Structure formats: structure tokens, C-alpha cells
TIKEMI-75037 format. One record per residue: x, y, z of N, C-alpha, C in turn; residue in one letter. Coordinates in steps of 0.05 Angstrom, whole numbers, plus 5000, padded with zeros to 4 digits. Example, Ala and Ser with C-alpha at 12.3 -4.5 7.8 and 13.67 -1.06 7.14 Angstrom:
<nodes>
526448865156524649105156526449345156A;525749555142527349795143525850015157S;
</nodes>
This chain:
<nodes>
177568957456175969167442173069067440M;171269227451168469157451167369157422R;165768957415164768927388161768987386K;160369007408157569057408156569167434Q;154269297434152969367459151769107471F;151669087497150468857511147968947525D;146068757526143368807538142568567555F;141568627579140468417596138568547616Y;137268377632135268487651135368337678A;134968487699134668367725131968217727Y;131868047747129467887752128467757727T;130067567717129267427693127267207700S;126767027682124566837683124366687710N;121866667719121366547746120366257743T;119966137766118965857766115865847763A;114666087760111766087757110266087783G;111766127805110466127831110466407842K;108466457859108466717873107266677901Y;107466877918106866837946105167067956Y;103067007970101467207984101167128013I;102067298031101867228059103166968066G;105266898053106766648059105566408046G;103466428031102166198017103166197988V;103965957979105065927952102865867932E;102965997909101165947887102765887862Y;101565757842102965677818101265737793F;102565857773101065927749100765697730Y;102065467735101765237718103865217697G;105865407697108065397678110665487691E;112765327688115365417697116565567674D;117065827678117966007656120965987650F;122365817665125165777661125565557640R;124765607616124765407595126065517569S;126865337551128065417526126165617511V;123665557510121665727496121666007508K;121666027535121466287548124166437546R;126366297546128966437543129366537515Y;128166397495128266497468126566757466K;124366767481122767007482124267237494E;125867177515127567377527129567477507Y;130867297492132767387471131367547450M;128967477443127467617422126967907429D;126967967455126668247463129168407458A;131468267452133968407446136168347465G;135768167485137668117506139667897497F;142267937502144267737495145767637519N;145067727543146167637568143867567587M;144567397607142467307626143667327655L;142167467672142967487700141067317717L;142167117731140466947749140767047777L;138467097790138567187818135967107832Q;135667197857133367137874132866837875H;130666737866130066457868131966277852E;133366407833135166247816138066297823N;138566407847141266447857142466167865S;144966167870146365917880147665977907Y;147365787925148365827952150065597962S;150965427944152665207952151264937955G;148764927948147264677949148264487927E;147264237926148064047905147364177878E;149364217861148964387837147064257817F;147363997812145863877791142863907794E;141963917819139063937824138164217831G;139964417828139364687836137764837815S;136465057824135065237805137065367786A;139365437796141465557779142265377756C;142665117762143364927742141164897721H;138664887730136464867711136465107692K;136765347703136665587686138965597666C;141365527676143665527658143365327635M;142265097642141964887621139964977600T;137565067609135465147591136265397575E;137465587588138265837574140365777553A;142265607559144365547539143165397515Y;141265227520139865087498138465287480K;137465507492136065707477137865887461A;140465877468142466037453143766257469G;143166277495144466467512147166357522L;149266477514151966377521153566567539D;152166757551153466937570151566957594R;152066787613150266757636151766837662I;150467007678151667107703150266977726I;151866847743150866707766150866897790V;148666877806148567037831149166837853S;151666847864152566667885152366817912D;150466747929149966887954152466887972T;154066677970156466657988158566877980R;158766927954160667127945159667407952L;157067447950155867697959156367757988K;156067548004156467578033159367658039D;161267558024164067638028164467938025L;162968058006163368348001162468518025C;160968398044160068548067161868508092E;163868338090165568288112167268528119E;167668588144169368808152172268758145K;173168508149175968438143175968158132L;177068118109177067858096179467688104L;181867808104184267648109185867778131V;186767618151188367718173187667568199G;189067638219188667498245185867528255E;184667768250181867818259179867788236E;180767688213179067678189177667408187G;175967398167174467148162176366918154K;178466988140180566798131183266878143F;184666688153187266758165189366818145K;189266698121191366738101190066798074T;191766908056190866958029190266698015E;191766498020191366238007188666118015E;187966148040185366038049183066188036E;183466458033181366618020181066537990F;183266507976183066437947182066157944L;182665977963181565707961178565707964Q;177565877982174665897985173265997960Y;174466197947173366297921173366077900L;175565927900175765707881173665497886D;173165427911171165227918168365327911D;167865577916165165687911164465667881C;166365747864165765767836166065507820T;167365307832167865057818165364917806R;163164907821160764767810159664877784P;159865137780158465257757160365387737Y;162865427743164565597725165165457699R;164965187698165365047672162764957659N;160565057670157964997658157765157632Q;156665027611156365167585154765427588P;155865647578154565907579155466087602G;156865967621157766137644159666357635F;159166597644161066817638161966967663C;160366957685161167107708159267087731G;159767257752158067257776157267537783V;154967557796154067807807154967837836Q;156168067842156968117870154968297883L;155468367908153568517924152568767910F;149968807911148669027897148669277914D;149469507902149369767915150869777942E;153469717942154969717967155470007977P;155270038004156070298016159170308016Q;160170548019163070598016164770428035Y;163770368059165370218078165569918070W;164069828050164369558041166269528017K;167169758006168669747981171369607983L;172669618007175269488010174969188007E;173069068022172668778019171568707992S;169768877982168668847955170868827934Y;172669017935174869017916176668777919G;177068677943178768447947177468197935K;174868177937173467947925173767967894V;173468207883173868247854176568157845C;178668247859181368177851181967887855R;180867767876181267477881179967307860G;177567377852176167227830177667257804L;178667497798180267537774182867367774K;183967327798186367177800185866877794Q;183466777803182766497799181766447770I;180066637761178766607734179266877719I;181566907706182367167694180267297676P;178767137661176767257642173967267653D;173667237680170967237691169767517689I;167067527684165567767683164467817711F;164968047722163968117749161868337747L;159468267755157268457753157068607780Q;157868857780158069017804156469277800C;154069277810152369517808152669687833N;153369937828154070117850151670297858L;151970437880149870627888149870867869L;147571007868147571257854147771487875N;147071727867147171947887144571917904I;144871807927142571747943142671887970C;144771817985144971908013147971938018F;149072188020151972228023153272048044P;152071998068153471828087153971548077P;152571458056153171188044155471208024Y;156071448015157971477994160771558004L;160871698026163471798036163171868066S;165271838080165171878109164972168117E;166372338102166672618110165672828090N;164472748068163772938048160672968046E;159573198056156673228056155473298029P;157173398011156173467984155873207968D;153373147960152872887947154372837921S;154673047905156073017880159072967884K;160273107902163173057909163472787921K;161572717939161772457952161472227932A;159772267912159272057892161772017875Y;163072237867165472217851167672067867E;167872137893169871997909169271697911W;166671637915165771357918166371197893Y;165871297869166471157844169371107841L;171071307847173971277845174971077866N;173771077890174570877910173970597901K;171670557888170970287877173070197857F;173770377838175670307818178470247830L;179170407849181770367862181870087876D;179770017890179669767905179369517887E;177669547867176969307851178769257827S;179969477816181569447792179969387767G;177269417769175569347746175669577725L;174569507701174869697678172169827671D;170369857691167869997686166670107712Y;164870297709163170377731160270347722V;158570277741155770217734153970277757M;151570377751149570427772146770397760T;144770407777141970427768140970697775D;139270807759137971057764135171057754E;133271097772130371067765129171347765Y;128871477743128071757743125071807745P;123371607739120571657736119071587762F;118571787778117471757804114371787803L;113171737826110271767827109372057821K;106872087814105772347807107172487784N;108472327767109872437744112072637750Y;113372587773115672747780118172607769I;119972767758122572667749124572707771L;126172507776128172517798130372727792S;130972887811133073087808135872957808E;136072707816138672567817139572467790Q;137672417771138372267747140472397730S;140072647723142072777705144872787717I;145172877742147872877754149072607756P;147472397760148572127761149872057735V;148472107713149572057686152172227682Y;151972477690154272657686156772567701Q;156372497726158672427743159772147735I;158071957730159071697721160671717696L;159571867677160971897651163572057654A;163672247672166072397677168272217689K;167572067709169471887721170471677701V;168571567686169371367665171371487645A;170871737637172671867619175471907632K;175472007656178072067670179671817676E;178271597681179671357689180071167665R;178871237642179271067618177770797621G;175370807634173870557637171070597624V;169570377623166970387610164870497629E;162770607617160370697631158170507625F;156770397645154570207642152270307659R;149870227651147470337664145170137666M;143870137689141369987693139070187689V;137270127670135070317664132470217677L;130770407682128270347696126170227676Q;125269987684123069857668121069737687S;120269877707118369777727116970007741F;114869937755113770117776113469947801S;113370077823113069937849111370097868A;110269957888108470087907109169987935M;108970157953109270077981107270237998H;105470108011103370238026103570158055V;103370348073103470288101100770358114I;099770188130097170238144097670438166L;096370668165096670878184095470808211G;095970978231095070928258092070928260K;090671078243087771098244086470898225Q;088070708214086970518196086870608167G;088070838162088070948134090670848120T;090470828094092770738078094370978070M;096970978077098771198070100771098049E;101971288035103971208015102671177988G;103871017970102770977944104970887925G;104570927899106570847880109071017883F;111370887886113871027888114971097861L;114670907842115570957815113170897796W;112671067778110371037760111070847737R;109070767722109470577700110870727677R;112370567662114070677641112570687614I;112770917601111570947575113770937554M;112970927529114870907507116771147507E;115671387511117271627512119371617534E;118671487556120571467578122971287571D;122371067556124570887549126471027529M;125271177510126971337492128671537509Y;127371657528128671857545131271737558W;130971487568133271357581135271257562Q;134371117541136270997522137871207507M;136671417498138171627485140071767504N;139271807528140971937548143471757553L;142971497556145271317561147171307537A;146071297512147771297489149371557487M;148071777493149372037491151572067511G;151471917533153571927553155671707549F;155471567527157471367520157171097533G;154771027542154170767554154770547534C;155970327544156670097527155069847534K;153869847558152369607567149869707580E;147569587573144969677582143569437596Y;142669487620140969287633138469427643S;136469267650133869367657132869247682F;131369397697130069307721127169387720Y;125369197714125768907715124468777691T;125368537684124268397661121668247669Y;121968067688119567917698118568057723F;115968087725114768197749115668027773T;116668167794117668017817115367867830K;116067637841114067457852113267517881T;114667707893114067777921111467927922K;109667847940107167987944106367927973F;107468077992106968038020104568198029N;102768078043100468218054100268148083Q;100868348100100768308129098868528140R;098168508165096268708176097168998173P;099869038173100769318173102369398148D;102369218128104169278106103169138080D;103269288058102669168032104869258013L;106369068003108669137987108568997960S;108269147939108269027912110769137898L;112968977899115469067888115369067858E;113568917846113068937818110168897813G;108869087801105969077797105468967769V;103568777767102968677740102368907721D;103368877697103069087677105369287677G;107169257697109269467701112069357698A;112369127684114969027677114768917649A;116868807638116668697611114668467610F;114668287630112968057631111468047657I;108867997656107267967680107967707695N;106967687719107567447735106467197721R;104267227706103166987693104466927666D;106567077659107967027634107067187610G;105067347612104067497589105867747585T;106167827560107768057553106168317558K;107568527565106368787569107068967545T;105869207545106669407524109569467526R;110569477550113469547554115269347540L;114569097539116168897524116368977495Y;114069037484113969087455115369347446H;114869567460116269807451119169817458F;119969687480122869677486124269497466T;123069277457124169107436124669267411K;122769437404123169607380125469807384K;125669927408127770117413130569987413I;130769747425133269607425134169547396I;132269477379132969427351134069677338K;132969907344133970157333136770217343E;137270157368139970197379141970017365V;141169767361142969567348143569657319K;141769787306142369887279144570097280K;144670247302146370477305149070407318F;149270167329151570107347154270117332E;154370027307156970027293157970307289S;156170497287156970787284157770897311V;156170847332156570977358158670837375L;158970577373160670427391163470537394L;164870627373167670727376167870997391P;165571137395165671397407165771377438Y;167171567450167271587479166371867489N;165171867512164072117523166172327528Y;165472577523167272807529166073007548D;163573097542162473317559159473337554N;158073497571155173537568154373817575S;152173907563151074177569148074157569W;146774307588143874327588143074587575L;140874567559139874797544137074857553I;136575107561133975187570132775397551F;130175417550128875617533129575897546Q;129376097530130076367538128376437563E;129776547583128476637608128276417629G;129076177623128975947642131775867650K;131975727672134575617682134075347695S;136175227705136074967718134174967741A;133975197755132275207779129275207773Q;128575237748125775227740124574947736D;126374747737125474477732126674297754Y;124874147768125873997791128073797783N;127873687759129773477751132473577741W;132773847740135373957732136774117754T;135574137777136574307798139274207808R;139873947807142373847817144373807795M;143573857770145273797747147773977747A;149873877734152274027730151874207706I;152074467709151574657687154174747675I;154874647653157374727639156774957619N;158675127615158275357596159575287569E;158975467550160375467524159975197508N;157475127504156874897487158074947459C;159574757447160874807422159074817397P;156574737401154574787379152374967391I;151175127374149075307384146375167382S;144875157404142275027405140275217418V;138175297404136075457415133475297414K;132075287437129675127438127175297444I;124875197435122475347439121175297466S;121575057477120474997503121974747514D;120974647537122174407549125074457558S;126674237560129474247567130974057548V;133274147538134873977521137573927534A;138673697527141473637536143073587511I;145473697511147373647489149773487501V;150473267489152973127497154873117473T;157373097480159473087460160972827464K;161272667442162872427442164972447421L;167272327426169472357407170772087400C;171772077376173571867367175571987348K;177571847341179671957324178372027297K;178572287289177672367263174872487261G;173372457283170672567282169472607310S;167272757311165872827336162972767332T;161672667354158772617353157472797375M;155372947367153773087386151072967387Y;149972937411147172857415145573097426M;143273147414141473347425138873197431V;138073207457135673057466133773237481E;131173187477129173317492128773157518N;129673267541129473127566127273247583I;125173347571122873447585121273227598G;119473297615117673117629115273047611N;114872787607112672707588109972817598V;109672867624107172967634106473237621K;108473397615107973657604106973647575D;106973407563105973377536103173277535T;101973207558099273087557097173277546F;097273527554095373727544096373867519D;098973857514100173997491102273817479N;101473627461103373427451105273527429P;105473787425107273887404110173837411T;111773807391114573737395116273987400K;118373957415120274177420121674247394M;121874507388123274597364126074677373S;128074547361130874607367132274717342A;133174957344134775077322137675027328E;138974867312141774777317143574897296I;145775017305147675147287150274997288T;151174907264153774757262155574917243L;157874987252159675147236161574957220N;160374797203161974607187160774587159V;162374477141161374427114159274217114A;157274247097154974057097155873767092K;157773727074158573457067160173317088N;160773447110162173327133160373237155K;157673257151155773207173153872977165V;153372807185151372597182149472607206K;146972547201144972567221143672297225F;143272217251142071967257139772007277Y;137571867272135271887290133871617290K;133371507314132271247318133671037302K;136371057302138070857290138470877260G;137171067248137271097219138771347210E;140271327188141571557176139371737164L;139371987170137272177161138472407145K;136872507127137672747112136672997126Q;138373197128137673457139138873677122R;137273877117138174097100139274327117R;141874377113143174597127142974857111L;142275067125142175337113143875517130K;146175607119148075757134148975617160N;149275347157150175187179147975117199G;145475207194143275167213141274967203K;139874827221137574667214135674667239F;133174607234131274597256130274307259V;130474207283129573937289127273947310E;125273787304122973767322123173507338H;123373537364123973307381121773267402L;120373047401118472977422119972907448G;118472887470119772817495121272547493C;123772557500125472317499126872277472G;126072417452127272387425129972537424E;131672427406134372547404135272527375A;137072707368138472687342141472677348I;142772507333145672477336146972597311F;148972767315150172917294153172837292I;153972707271156772627268158172817249E;160372927259161873137244164773037240I;165573017216168372947210170273187215E;172673127225174573347229175473467203D;
</nodes>
């Protein structure tokens, strides 16, 4: 039985080095230290994912970057550390793992390899699990699942970090299903069938360049939560905490392209966190915590996978605004977790202002539109989403303003939501930003003003 929400972030503390055009530079501080891991924990994170320069590939463990990180992080108080083992990731991409034509001739040989790979670090203080291949296409899921089951056989309580694709490109999700939503549902179920794991997880980055909201985001939440409900497994999510840029030099010497994902504002983080809570998410991770150190500059390409100012921590170790307001939001979630944790997702509904529909907003065009929302919600503008979560003896509804923050720049007024609850007043509790709030019901109705990304959670006893 889960006792708390978990939080961690991709691309954690770096060695303080970065690269431009293949030349190495050093900021003068190795950020993989007790002091810096305590700073990471202070943001609200209780797990640590080691990857990229801190991955492990079978080298002498005592002198490895992975060992250094595990040692320093455990001293800082982090006792749930995920190792990124490149050899295990590679196994997930094999066409056939065991058999006459496979990488291993016998099951025993395969399991022995898994045992040998994990032996150097699995008894290290703080170890909890490994990260497997990120965003596997459907044709990798059979080998992927076999690696999961094999690791569970060797280390029954191992944590396996398996981040799946979102609705991106149907040919990556299913061989014969052109409809992306149907293909995605098949893909998630295929992963569960092959791996035997007890959760589904993906990343979804809704905040695109030019303040466009991705049309994939809402259906990704809806389908993941639906599959999690049907299969009785957890829903987990990687939230966007970065911006990135990729520019290509055109034929005439002009620069083409630009920022693919814009920088995250406080309203955006509320937008994501409330949405995840409303869909029953139990584990939250972020991409990215430390600005990525890659900075390649070649004659035909400029790639900034993490731009300074656009992650929790800049490359030089300084904190950004994103660090501070996300720390505040995580604290609010932690205040609320004992109330929300027992609830599981049931359904969702989109609410539009009168005369509008899903086709009027680019980010709702792919959404699943369910009818007959069990509570009445009328809004003055923007777009609202209602989700329903259940536990024995009570129901929780979330009402969130999922409008585009760009639309508030010239008109910062909050969306007015008239909500009707057909229940006795003393059976209702209201929560906002982690706090229990008082609301006056008149004939079962109340009006809530919600800024972009804000939400109210309504708990109703049976």
C-alpha cells in the first residue's frame, strides 16, 4: 500500500562540466556532492535517478561516476536511488533474448547475465532500482518485458523505471492501428502484458513554442488513466520542466527552426500538477532538474537541449525561478497527499463556455469528450476539465482551468466557474493549493474563480 506521493527528476546533478564543439569546460564545482543533493531534496524530491554521465556500463564500480553519486546522495539522506545501467537498456532493444537465434541460448544464461550486471551496485546503500530503455517502440516490448520479469526474478523488490511513449506516431505504437488513441491504448496494454508491472508511465510536454499547447496532452492523460483504472495499476507521469531549442542552418545560410518547447511559468506547473493529481497520479517526475550539459556547435547544427534559465538548475549550479515556485507547489501537494492518496481515477469531462466546443481550441481537438458530467459546471471563458476520483465511502471531483496562459496576458481575469452539487452542505469539503477551504453553498451551488492552471478539489461523502 503506497504511503506517499514520490517525486524525482531526470538529469540530476552533473560533474560541473560542459562541452562546446567537443571542447570540455569546467565550472569549478562538481555538483554531485552532499550539499547539492540536499538542495535537490529541499526542492521536494525523495528519489534520485542517475543517468547520462552518471550511468553505469560495467566499469570498475568503486571508481565510477555512479558509485560517487550513490555514495554522496545516500550521505545526504536519499535512500531511493535508481541506477541507469546501459547494458540493461541495450537488452530491451534486442529482437530475441533467449533461444537458438537469441542473444542468450538459455534462460539460465540470460538470468546469470542480469545477476552479473546488477551485482556491483544492488547492495550499495540507497539502491532501489534501475532505469530501463526510455520510450520503447511497440516492437521492443517483448524483450523489454522479458528483462523486467527477469530482474524481478533475481531481485523481487527491485524498482523498475520504465517510461513509455506518449501519443506521438501511430507506427511506433502499433503495427496495424492508424488511429493514434486506439494504438496508444493497445500499446499500454501490451507493455503491461509483457512486463507484468503494476504501473503505466509516460512523459508529456504540453508547452510548445509560440505558446501553443500540445493537442496530445489531454488524451494522453485520459488514456493512461483509463488503462490504469481498467488494469488496476498505478498512473505515473513525467512533467515538463524545461525548454529546448534546435536550429538548423538553411541552404542559404539562414537559421531555421527555433525553440521547440517554451520556458515554464508558475501557471504552467500548476496546470500540470493539478491535472496529474486529478487523474490519480501517484508518482511525479520532472524533465529536467539540471540543465543538460550538451551544447554542440557544428557548421550545420546548433542544439541546446537545455537552455540556461529553463530548468530547475542552470549549468553553473544557480537556481532558477522554476526551482522556487515548483518547490512551493510540491509542498502544497504534500499537504494534500494524505487526503488524495487513497483516491483512484474514475472518469473525466471537458467543459466549454456556451457556444464553444473542443474544435475551438487546438489543445482539446484530440481529447476524449464524455457526456453527462455528474456535477454541473458552467464557465465564463477558457476551458475546464472535471475529473472524478473514488474511494470507499466518498468521491472527489477536481475542476481545473486548463486554458492557455497566453490568453491571460492581456486579460488576466480568472475564469468564473459556477458549480452545482446536489448534496448536503455538511458532506462536502473543498481543497485548493493543498489547503482545506470554506465555500458557501446556496441551493447546492457555489462560484469559484480559477486562474489558468488553478483547480479546486471537492470531496463528497456518500
